[in-house]
TORKOL-204459 format. One record per residue (C-alpha): x, y, z; residue number from 1; residue in three letters. Coordinates in Angstrom, 1 decimal. Example, Ala and Ser with C-alpha at 12.3 -4.5 7.8 and 13.67 -1.06 7.14 Angstrom:
2
node east:12.3 | north:-4.5 | up:7.8 | num:1 | residuo:ALA
node east:13.7 | north:-1.1 | up:7.1 | num:2 | residuo:SER
//
This chain:
314
node east:0.0 | north:0.0 | up:0.0 | num:1 | residuo:MET
node east:1.1 | north:3.6 | up:-0.6 | num:2 | residuo:THR
node east:-0.9 | north:5.3 | up:2.1 | num:3 | residuo:ALA
node east:1.3 | north:7.2 | up:4.5 | num:4 | residuo:SER
node east:0.6 | north:8.3 | up:8.1 | num:5 | residuo:PHE
node east:3.2 | north:10.9 | up:9.1 | num:6 | residuo:PRO
node east:4.1 | north:11.2 | up:12.8 | num:7 | residuo:VAL
node east:6.3 | north:13.4 | up:14.9 | num:8 | residuo:THR
node east:8.5 | north:12.2 | up:17.7 | num:9 | residuo:LYS
node east:8.1 | north:13.8 | up:21.1 | num:10 | residuo:THR
node east:10.5 | north:12.3 | up:23.7 | num:11 | residuo:GLY
node east:10.4 | north:8.6 | up:23.2 | num:12 | residuo:SER
node east:6.8 | north:8.5 | up:21.9 | num:13 | residuo:ARG
node east:5.3 | north:9.1 | up:18.5 | num:14 | residuo:LEU
node east:2.4 | north:11.6 | up:18.8 | num:15 | residuo:ARG
node east:-0.6 | north:11.4 | up:16.5 | num:16 | residuo:LEU
node east:-1.1 | north:14.2 | up:14.1 | num:17 | residuo:ASP
node east:-4.8 | north:15.0 | up:14.7 | num:18 | residuo:LEU
node east:-5.3 | north:15.9 | up:11.0 | num:19 | residuo:SER
node east:-4.8 | north:12.2 | up:10.2 | num:20 | residuo:LEU
node east:-7.5 | north:11.0 | up:12.5 | num:21 | residuo:ALA
node east:-9.8 | north:10.1 | up:9.6 | num:22 | residuo:ALA
node east:-7.2 | north:8.1 | up:7.8 | num:23 | residuo:GLY
node east:-6.1 | north:6.3 | up:10.9 | num:24 | residuo:CYS
node east:-9.7 | north:5.4 | up:11.8 | num:25 | residuo:LEU
node east:-10.3 | north:4.0 | up:8.4 | num:26 | residuo:ALA
node east:-7.2 | north:1.9 | up:8.8 | num:27 | residuo:MET
node east:-8.7 | north:0.4 | up:12.0 | num:28 | residuo:VAL
node east:-12.1 | north:-0.1 | up:10.4 | num:29 | residuo:LEU
node east:-10.6 | north:-2.0 | up:7.5 | num:30 | residuo:LEU
node east:-8.2 | north:-4.1 | up:9.5 | num:31 | residuo:ALA
node east:-10.7 | north:-6.8 | up:10.1 | num:32 | residuo:GLY
node east:-11.0 | north:-9.0 | up:13.2 | num:33 | residuo:PRO
node east:-7.8 | north:-9.9 | up:15.1 | num:34 | residuo:ALA
node east:-6.4 | north:-13.4 | up:14.7 | num:35 | residuo:ARG
node east:-6.8 | north:-15.7 | up:17.7 | num:36 | residuo:ALA
node east:-3.0 | north:-16.1 | up:17.9 | num:37 | residuo:GLU
node east:-2.3 | north:-12.4 | up:18.1 | num:38 | residuo:ASP
node east:-0.8 | north:-11.3 | up:21.4 | num:39 | residuo:LYS
node east:-2.7 | north:-8.5 | up:23.2 | num:40 | residuo:VAL
node east:-0.1 | north:-5.8 | up:23.8 | num:41 | residuo:LEU
node east:-2.4 | north:-3.1 | up:25.4 | num:42 | residuo:ALA
node east:-5.9 | north:-2.1 | up:26.2 | num:43 | residuo:LYS
node east:-7.3 | north:1.4 | up:25.8 | num:44 | residuo:VAL
node east:-10.6 | north:1.9 | up:27.6 | num:45 | residuo:ASN
node east:-11.2 | north:-1.8 | up:27.1 | num:46 | residuo:GLY
node east:-10.3 | north:-1.9 | up:23.4 | num:47 | residuo:THR
node east:-7.5 | north:-4.3 | up:22.6 | num:48 | residuo:GLU
node east:-4.3 | north:-3.5 | up:20.6 | num:49 | residuo:ILE
node east:-2.7 | north:-6.7 | up:19.3 | num:50 | residuo:ARG
node east:0.5 | north:-7.6 | up:17.6 | num:51 | residuo:GLN
node east:-1.1 | north:-7.6 | up:14.2 | num:52 | residuo:SER
node east:-2.2 | north:-4.0 | up:14.8 | num:53 | residuo:ASP
node east:1.4 | north:-3.0 | up:15.4 | num:54 | residuo:VAL
node east:2.6 | north:-4.9 | up:12.3 | num:55 | residuo:ALA
node east:0.1 | north:-3.2 | up:10.1 | num:56 | residuo:MET
node east:0.9 | north:0.2 | up:11.6 | num:57 | residuo:ALA
node east:4.6 | north:-0.4 | up:11.0 | num:58 | residuo:GLU
node east:3.8 | north:-1.1 | up:7.3 | num:59 | residuo:GLU
node east:1.9 | north:2.2 | up:7.0 | num:60 | residuo:GLU
node east:4.4 | north:4.3 | up:8.9 | num:61 | residuo:LEU
node east:7.4 | north:2.7 | up:7.1 | num:62 | residuo:GLY
node east:9.5 | north:5.8 | up:6.2 | num:63 | residuo:PRO
node east:9.0 | north:7.4 | up:9.7 | num:64 | residuo:SER
node east:10.5 | north:4.3 | up:11.3 | num:65 | residuo:LEU
node east:13.3 | north:3.5 | up:9.0 | num:66 | residuo:ALA
node east:16.1 | north:4.8 | up:11.2 | num:67 | residuo:GLN
node east:14.8 | north:3.2 | up:14.5 | num:68 | residuo:MET
node east:16.2 | north:0.0 | up:16.0 | num:69 | residuo:ASP
node east:13.6 | north:-2.8 | up:16.4 | num:70 | residuo:PRO
node east:12.9 | north:-2.4 | up:20.2 | num:71 | residuo:SER
node east:12.5 | north:1.4 | up:19.9 | num:72 | residuo:THR
node east:10.3 | north:1.0 | up:16.8 | num:73 | residuo:LYS
node east:7.9 | north:-1.4 | up:18.5 | num:74 | residuo:ASP
node east:7.6 | north:0.8 | up:21.5 | num:75 | residuo:GLU
node east:7.0 | north:3.9 | up:19.5 | num:76 | residuo:ASN
node east:4.4 | north:2.2 | up:17.2 | num:77 | residuo:VAL
node east:2.5 | north:0.8 | up:20.2 | num:78 | residuo:LEU
node east:2.6 | north:4.3 | up:21.8 | num:79 | residuo:ALA
node east:1.3 | north:5.7 | up:18.5 | num:80 | residuo:PHE
node east:-1.6 | north:3.2 | up:18.4 | num:81 | residuo:LEU
node east:-2.5 | north:4.1 | up:22.0 | num:82 | residuo:ILE
node east:-2.6 | north:7.8 | up:21.2 | num:83 | residuo:ASP
node east:-4.7 | north:7.0 | up:18.1 | num:84 | residuo:MET
node east:-7.2 | north:5.1 | up:20.2 | num:85 | residuo:LYS
node east:-7.4 | north:7.9 | up:22.8 | num:86 | residuo:VAL
node east:-7.7 | north:10.7 | up:20.3 | num:87 | residuo:VAL
node east:-10.1 | north:8.9 | up:18.0 | num:88 | residuo:SER
node east:-12.4 | north:8.3 | up:21.0 | num:89 | residuo:LYS
node east:-12.3 | north:12.0 | up:21.8 | num:90 | residuo:ALA
node east:-13.1 | north:12.7 | up:18.2 | num:91 | residuo:ALA
node east:-16.1 | north:10.5 | up:18.4 | num:92 | residuo:GLU
node east:-17.3 | north:12.2 | up:21.5 | num:93 | residuo:ASP
node east:-17.0 | north:15.5 | up:19.7 | num:94 | residuo:GLU
node east:-19.0 | north:14.2 | up:16.8 | num:95 | residuo:LYS
node east:-16.1 | north:14.7 | up:14.3 | num:96 | residuo:ILE
node east:-17.4 | north:11.6 | up:12.4 | num:97 | residuo:ALA
node east:-20.6 | north:13.5 | up:11.6 | num:98 | residuo:ASP
node east:-18.9 | north:16.3 | up:9.8 | num:99 | residuo:THR
node east:-19.0 | north:16.5 | up:6.0 | num:100 | residuo:ASP
node east:-15.2 | north:17.0 | up:5.9 | num:101 | residuo:GLU
node east:-14.6 | north:13.8 | up:7.9 | num:102 | residuo:PHE
node east:-17.1 | north:11.8 | up:5.7 | num:103 | residuo:LYS
node east:-15.3 | north:13.0 | up:2.6 | num:104 | residuo:LYS
node east:-11.9 | north:12.0 | up:4.0 | num:105 | residuo:ARG
node east:-13.1 | north:8.7 | up:5.2 | num:106 | residuo:LEU
node east:-14.6 | north:7.9 | up:1.8 | num:107 | residuo:ALA
node east:-11.4 | north:8.9 | up:0.0 | num:108 | residuo:PHE
node east:-9.3 | north:6.8 | up:2.4 | num:109 | residuo:THR
node east:-11.5 | north:3.8 | up:2.0 | num:110 | residuo:LYS
node east:-11.5 | north:4.0 | up:-1.8 | num:111 | residuo:ASN
node east:-7.7 | north:4.4 | up:-1.8 | num:112 | residuo:ARG
node east:-7.2 | north:1.4 | up:0.5 | num:113 | residuo:LEU
node east:-9.5 | north:-0.7 | up:-1.6 | num:114 | residuo:LEU
node east:-7.7 | north:0.3 | up:-4.8 | num:115 | residuo:MET
node east:-4.3 | north:-0.3 | up:-3.3 | num:116 | residuo:ASP
node east:-5.3 | north:-3.7 | up:-2.0 | num:117 | residuo:SER
node east:-6.9 | north:-4.9 | up:-5.2 | num:118 | residuo:LEU
node east:-4.0 | north:-3.6 | up:-7.4 | num:119 | residuo:LEU
node east:-1.5 | north:-5.3 | up:-5.0 | num:120 | residuo:ALA
node east:-3.4 | north:-8.6 | up:-5.4 | num:121 | residuo:ALA
node east:-3.5 | north:-8.3 | up:-9.2 | num:122 | residuo:LYS
node east:0.2 | north:-7.4 | up:-9.3 | num:123 | residuo:GLY
node east:1.1 | north:-10.3 | up:-7.1 | num:124 | residuo:LYS
node east:-1.0 | north:-12.8 | up:-9.1 | num:125 | residuo:ALA
node east:0.8 | north:-11.7 | up:-12.3 | num:126 | residuo:ALA
node east:4.3 | north:-12.7 | up:-11.0 | num:127 | residuo:ILE
node east:4.6 | north:-16.2 | up:-12.4 | num:128 | residuo:THR
node east:7.7 | north:-18.0 | up:-13.6 | num:129 | residuo:ASP
node east:6.2 | north:-18.1 | up:-17.1 | num:130 | residuo:GLU
node east:5.5 | north:-14.4 | up:-17.2 | num:131 | residuo:ALA
node east:8.9 | north:-13.4 | up:-15.9 | num:132 | residuo:MET
node east:10.8 | north:-15.8 | up:-18.2 | num:133 | residuo:LYS
node east:8.8 | north:-14.4 | up:-21.2 | num:134 | residuo:LYS
node east:9.8 | north:-10.8 | up:-20.3 | num:135 | residuo:VAL
node east:13.4 | north:-11.8 | up:-19.8 | num:136 | residuo:TYR
node east:13.6 | north:-13.7 | up:-23.1 | num:137 | residuo:GLU
node east:12.0 | north:-10.8 | up:-25.1 | num:138 | residuo:GLU
node east:14.4 | north:-8.3 | up:-23.5 | num:139 | residuo:ALA
node east:17.4 | north:-10.6 | up:-24.0 | num:140 | residuo:SER
node east:16.7 | north:-10.8 | up:-27.8 | num:141 | residuo:LYS
node east:16.8 | north:-7.0 | up:-28.0 | num:142 | residuo:GLN
node east:20.1 | north:-6.8 | up:-26.1 | num:143 | residuo:ILE
node east:22.1 | north:-9.7 | up:-27.4 | num:144 | residuo:SER
node east:24.4 | north:-9.0 | up:-30.3 | num:145 | residuo:GLY
node east:24.3 | north:-5.2 | up:-29.9 | num:146 | residuo:GLU
node east:27.8 | north:-3.6 | up:-30.1 | num:147 | residuo:GLN
node east:29.3 | north:-1.9 | up:-27.1 | num:148 | residuo:GLU
node east:32.3 | north:0.3 | up:-26.8 | num:149 | residuo:VAL
node east:34.5 | north:0.8 | up:-23.8 | num:150 | residuo:HIS
node east:36.1 | north:4.3 | up:-24.1 | num:151 | residuo:ALA
node east:37.7 | north:7.1 | up:-22.2 | num:152 | residuo:ARG
node east:37.5 | north:10.8 | up:-23.0 | num:153 | residuo:HIS
node east:38.9 | north:14.1 | up:-22.1 | num:154 | residuo:ILE
node east:36.5 | north:17.0 | up:-22.1 | num:155 | residuo:LEU
node east:37.6 | north:20.6 | up:-22.4 | num:156 | residuo:VAL
node east:35.8 | north:23.9 | up:-23.2 | num:157 | residuo:GLU
node east:37.5 | north:25.1 | up:-26.4 | num:158 | residuo:THR
node east:38.8 | north:23.6 | up:-29.6 | num:159 | residuo:GLU
node east:42.3 | north:25.1 | up:-28.9 | num:160 | residuo:ASP
node east:42.4 | north:23.3 | up:-25.6 | num:161 | residuo:GLU
node east:41.4 | north:20.0 | up:-27.3 | num:162 | residuo:ALA
node east:44.1 | north:20.4 | up:-30.0 | num:163 | residuo:LYS
node east:46.7 | north:21.0 | up:-27.2 | num:164 | residuo:ALA
node east:45.6 | north:17.9 | up:-25.4 | num:165 | residuo:VAL
node east:45.7 | north:15.8 | up:-28.7 | num:166 | residuo:LYS
node east:49.3 | north:17.1 | up:-29.3 | num:167 | residuo:ALA
node east:50.4 | north:15.9 | up:-25.8 | num:168 | residuo:GLU
node east:48.8 | north:12.5 | up:-26.5 | num:169 | residuo:LEU
node east:50.6 | north:12.3 | up:-29.9 | num:170 | residuo:ASP
node east:53.9 | north:12.9 | up:-28.0 | num:171 | residuo:LYS
node east:53.2 | north:9.9 | up:-25.8 | num:172 | residuo:GLY
node east:51.3 | north:11.3 | up:-22.8 | num:173 | residuo:ALA
node east:49.3 | north:8.8 | up:-20.8 | num:174 | residuo:ASP
node east:45.6 | north:9.3 | up:-21.7 | num:175 | residuo:PHE
node east:44.2 | north:8.4 | up:-18.2 | num:176 | residuo:ALA
node east:46.7 | north:10.7 | up:-16.4 | num:177 | residuo:GLU
node east:46.1 | north:13.5 | up:-18.8 | num:178 | residuo:LEU
node east:42.3 | north:13.1 | up:-18.3 | num:179 | residuo:ALA
node east:42.8 | north:13.5 | up:-14.5 | num:180 | residuo:LYS
node east:44.7 | north:16.8 | up:-15.1 | num:181 | residuo:LYS
node east:42.8 | north:18.4 | up:-18.0 | num:182 | residuo:LYS
node east:39.3 | north:17.0 | up:-18.2 | num:183 | residuo:SER
node east:36.3 | north:18.9 | up:-16.8 | num:184 | residuo:LYS
node east:34.1 | north:15.8 | up:-16.9 | num:185 | residuo:ASP
node east:33.0 | north:14.4 | up:-13.5 | num:186 | residuo:PRO
node east:34.6 | north:11.1 | up:-14.4 | num:187 | residuo:GLY
node east:38.1 | north:12.7 | up:-14.8 | num:188 | residuo:ALA
node east:39.2 | north:11.2 | up:-11.5 | num:189 | residuo:SER
node east:38.8 | north:7.7 | up:-13.1 | num:190 | residuo:ASP
node east:41.0 | north:8.8 | up:-16.0 | num:191 | residuo:GLY
node east:38.0 | north:9.7 | up:-18.1 | num:192 | residuo:GLY
node east:36.7 | north:6.2 | up:-18.1 | num:193 | residuo:ASP
node east:33.1 | north:5.9 | up:-19.4 | num:194 | residuo:LEU
node east:32.9 | north:2.1 | up:-19.2 | num:195 | residuo:GLY
node east:31.0 | north:0.2 | up:-21.8 | num:196 | residuo:PHE
node east:28.1 | north:2.0 | up:-23.6 | num:197 | residuo:PHE
node east:25.9 | north:1.4 | up:-26.6 | num:198 | residuo:THR
node east:25.6 | north:3.8 | up:-29.5 | num:199 | residuo:LYS
node east:22.3 | north:5.3 | up:-28.4 | num:200 | residuo:GLU
node east:23.5 | north:6.0 | up:-24.9 | num:201 | residuo:GLN
node east:25.7 | north:8.8 | up:-26.2 | num:202 | residuo:MET
node east:25.0 | north:12.0 | up:-28.1 | num:203 | residuo:VAL
node east:25.2 | north:11.4 | up:-31.8 | num:204 | residuo:PRO
node east:28.4 | north:13.4 | up:-32.4 | num:205 | residuo:GLU
node east:30.3 | north:11.4 | up:-29.7 | num:206 | residuo:PHE
node east:28.9 | north:8.0 | up:-30.8 | num:207 | residuo:SER
node east:29.6 | north:8.6 | up:-34.5 | num:208 | residuo:GLU
node east:33.3 | north:8.9 | up:-33.8 | num:209 | residuo:VAL
node east:33.7 | north:6.4 | up:-30.9 | num:210 | residuo:ALA
node east:32.1 | north:3.5 | up:-32.8 | num:211 | residuo:PHE
node east:34.4 | north:4.1 | up:-35.8 | num:212 | residuo:LYS
node east:37.6 | north:4.0 | up:-33.8 | num:213 | residuo:LEU
node east:39.5 | north:0.7 | up:-33.2 | num:214 | residuo:GLN
node east:40.8 | north:-0.3 | up:-29.8 | num:215 | residuo:PRO
node east:43.8 | north:1.8 | up:-28.9 | num:216 | residuo:GLY
node east:43.0 | north:4.6 | up:-31.3 | num:217 | residuo:GLN
node east:42.6 | north:8.2 | up:-30.2 | num:218 | residuo:ILE
node east:40.3 | north:10.6 | up:-32.0 | num:219 | residuo:SER
node east:40.8 | north:14.2 | up:-33.2 | num:220 | residuo:ASP
node east:38.8 | north:16.8 | up:-31.3 | num:221 | residuo:PRO
node east:35.1 | north:16.2 | up:-31.4 | num:222 | residuo:VAL
node east:32.6 | north:18.9 | up:-30.6 | num:223 | residuo:LYS
node east:29.3 | north:18.2 | up:-28.8 | num:224 | residuo:SER
node east:26.8 | north:20.2 | up:-26.7 | num:225 | residuo:GLN
node east:29.1 | north:19.6 | up:-23.7 | num:226 | residuo:PHE
node east:32.3 | north:20.9 | up:-25.1 | num:227 | residuo:GLY
node east:35.2 | north:19.4 | up:-27.0 | num:228 | residuo:TRP
node east:36.2 | north:15.7 | up:-26.5 | num:229 | residuo:HIS
node east:39.3 | north:13.7 | up:-27.2 | num:230 | residuo:ILE
node east:38.2 | north:10.0 | up:-27.3 | num:231 | residuo:ILE
node east:40.2 | north:6.8 | up:-26.8 | num:232 | residuo:LYS
node east:38.6 | north:3.4 | up:-27.4 | num:233 | residuo:VAL
node east:39.8 | north:0.7 | up:-25.1 | num:234 | residuo:GLU
node east:37.7 | north:-2.2 | up:-26.2 | num:235 | residuo:GLU
node east:34.7 | north:-3.4 | up:-28.3 | num:236 | residuo:LYS
node east:32.4 | north:-6.3 | up:-27.7 | num:237 | residuo:ARG
node east:29.0 | north:-7.7 | up:-28.6 | num:238 | residuo:ASN
node east:26.6 | north:-7.1 | up:-25.7 | num:239 | residuo:ARG
node east:25.3 | north:-10.0 | up:-23.7 | num:240 | residuo:LYS
node east:22.1 | north:-10.1 | up:-21.7 | num:241 | residuo:ALA
node east:22.6 | north:-10.3 | up:-17.9 | num:242 | residuo:PRO
node east:21.7 | north:-13.5 | up:-16.1 | num:243 | residuo:ASP
node east:18.1 | north:-13.9 | up:-15.1 | num:244 | residuo:PHE
node east:18.9 | north:-13.8 | up:-11.4 | num:245 | residuo:ASP
node east:20.7 | north:-10.4 | up:-11.8 | num:246 | residuo:GLN
node east:17.5 | north:-8.7 | up:-13.1 | num:247 | residuo:VAL
node east:14.9 | north:-10.8 | up:-11.4 | num:248 | residuo:LYS
node east:13.7 | north:-8.2 | up:-8.9 | num:249 | residuo:SER
node east:13.6 | north:-5.6 | up:-11.7 | num:250 | residuo:GLN
node east:11.5 | north:-7.9 | up:-13.9 | num:251 | residuo:ILE
node east:9.1 | north:-8.5 | up:-10.9 | num:252 | residuo:GLU
node east:8.6 | north:-4.8 | up:-10.6 | num:253 | residuo:THR
node east:8.0 | north:-4.5 | up:-14.4 | num:254 | residuo:TYR
node east:5.5 | north:-7.4 | up:-14.5 | num:255 | residuo:VAL
node east:3.7 | north:-6.1 | up:-11.5 | num:256 | residuo:THR
node east:3.3 | north:-2.5 | up:-12.8 | num:257 | residuo:ARG
node east:2.3 | north:-3.7 | up:-16.2 | num:258 | residuo:LYS
node east:-0.3 | north:-6.0 | up:-14.9 | num:259 | residuo:ALA
node east:-1.7 | north:-3.2 | up:-12.7 | num:260 | residuo:GLN
node east:-1.7 | north:-0.7 | up:-15.6 | num:261 | residuo:ALA
node east:-3.4 | north:-3.2 | up:-17.9 | num:262 | residuo:ASP
node east:-6.1 | north:-4.0 | up:-15.3 | num:263 | residuo:TYR
node east:-6.8 | north:-0.3 | up:-14.6 | num:264 | residuo:VAL
node east:-7.0 | north:0.3 | up:-18.3 | num:265 | residuo:GLY
node east:-9.6 | north:-2.4 | up:-18.8 | num:266 | residuo:LYS
node east:-11.7 | north:-1.0 | up:-15.9 | num:267 | residuo:LEU
node east:-11.6 | north:2.5 | up:-17.4 | num:268 | residuo:ARG
node east:-12.6 | north:1.2 | up:-20.8 | num:269 | residuo:ASP
node east:-15.6 | north:-0.6 | up:-19.3 | num:270 | residuo:ALA
node east:-16.6 | north:2.3 | up:-17.0 | num:271 | residuo:ALA
node east:-18.9 | north:5.2 | up:-17.9 | num:272 | residuo:LYS
node east:-16.7 | north:8.2 | up:-17.2 | num:273 | residuo:ILE
node east:-18.0 | north:11.7 | up:-17.7 | num:274 | residuo:GLU
node east:-15.6 | north:14.7 | up:-17.4 | num:275 | residuo:ARG
node east:-16.8 | north:18.2 | up:-16.9 | num:276 | residuo:PHE
node east:-13.6 | north:20.0 | up:-16.4 | num:277 | residuo:ASP
node east:-11.3 | north:21.8 | up:-18.9 | num:278 | residuo:GLN
node east:-9.4 | north:18.6 | up:-19.5 | num:279 | residuo:ALA
node east:-12.5 | north:16.7 | up:-20.6 | num:280 | residuo:ALA
node east:-11.3 | north:16.3 | up:-24.1 | num:281 | residuo:ASN
node east:-7.8 | north:15.3 | up:-23.1 | num:282 | residuo:THR
node east:-7.2 | north:11.5 | up:-23.5 | num:283 | residuo:PRO
node east:-6.3 | north:9.9 | up:-20.2 | num:284 | residuo:PRO
node east:-2.8 | north:8.7 | up:-19.5 | num:285 | residuo:ALA
node east:-2.2 | north:5.0 | up:-20.0 | num:286 | residuo:ALA
node east:-3.3 | north:3.1 | up:-17.0 | num:287 | residuo:GLY
node east:-5.3 | north:6.0 | up:-15.6 | num:288 | residuo:GLY
node east:-4.6 | north:8.6 | up:-13.0 | num:289 | residuo:ALA
node east:-5.9 | north:6.4 | up:-10.3 | num:290 | residuo:ALA
node east:-2.7 | north:4.4 | up:-10.2 | num:291 | residuo:ALA
node east:0.2 | north:6.7 | up:-11.2 | num:292 | residuo:PRO
node east:2.9 | north:4.2 | up:-10.4 | num:293 | residuo:ASP
node east:1.2 | north:1.3 | up:-12.1 | num:294 | residuo:ALA
node east:0.5 | north:3.4 | up:-15.2 | num:295 | residuo:ALA
node east:4.2 | north:3.9 | up:-15.9 | num:296 | residuo:LYS
node east:4.6 | north:1.3 | up:-18.6 | num:297 | residuo:ASP
node east:8.4 | north:1.7 | up:-18.6 | num:298 | residuo:ALA
node east:10.9 | north:-0.4 | up:-20.5 | num:299 | residuo:LYS
node east:12.2 | north:-3.5 | up:-18.8 | num:300 | residuo:VAL
node east:15.2 | north:-2.3 | up:-16.6 | num:301 | residuo:PRO
node east:18.5 | north:-3.2 | up:-18.1 | num:302 | residuo:ASP
node east:21.1 | north:-4.2 | up:-15.5 | num:303 | residuo:ALA
node east:23.7 | north:-4.7 | up:-18.2 | num:304 | residuo:ALA
node east:24.1 | north:-1.0 | up:-18.9 | num:305 | residuo:LYS
node east:27.0 | north:0.7 | up:-17.2 | num:306 | residuo:ASP
node east:25.7 | north:2.9 | up:-14.4 | num:307 | residuo:SER
node east:28.3 | north:5.6 | up:-14.8 | num:308 | residuo:LYS
node east:27.0 | north:8.9 | up:-16.1 | num:309 | residuo:MET
node east:29.1 | north:11.3 | up:-18.1 | num:310 | residuo:ALA
node east:28.4 | north:14.6 | up:-19.9 | num:311 | residuo:PRO
node east:28.7 | north:12.8 | up:-23.2 | num:312 | residuo:ALA
node east:25.8 | north:10.6 | up:-22.5 | num:313 | residuo:LYS
node east:22.3 | north:11.7 | up:-23.5 | num:314 | residuo:LYS
//
């Protein structure tokens, strides 16, 4: 689920933000009956707080608890739930639940939790060995055989500087050492090393020259939007797809999001949707605005690409 319940820390306790009472109450209402094996951790005015309640709250409060050690986290979450019970009871006594604002927030929170729960289930159901292998095989076909170049470069601001650098290299200067001294690229400390890259990963002017050079060759000055480059090709190879286990988690994410986006798209197609705002004639984004994360039908992540970024890259 993506719902979040921000909290603030006061002393050793997490204090409930009263503006979130509606969301927290909805969380309790949708939690369902406690399991018989759940340990009772506390009672507030006779109402039990069980271990399952703490576990669910930890899931919802995730980012706020990330830096806490387990014992501190459990204590703070239990304190939060106690505060929530106390304050929500006070809110009931003050008839907060009868206000229009509360009813709107409760309806929104309920719908969001229902949506998140259903999309999570659809995404989980989509993660099968068959589906993941299919995605992997299709992506591997696109990757395998594509040429990659391993190159270094020295980036300077002017053509005259680039010519001076080339002259030093022609006299036998070490490329990596000269890159450390002369290059303004962030990768200068690595001797201008760009690692392996494919043709489309670089701006056209750079790729055009780099992919024509043979290993060991050094280019003349090359101009791009970033400045002037001197390029040295270290190695060329045909690209290979990464092992399945290397990208398994990324494929799981892709399969999950695509299944969710497809499901939302089908529901939107079947629903009668009427728009009365200025954007009424604007086609909805793929997957629908209801699930922005799921709607991102991104390309399959490619772990084989070098992670280094350089000014020459697009």
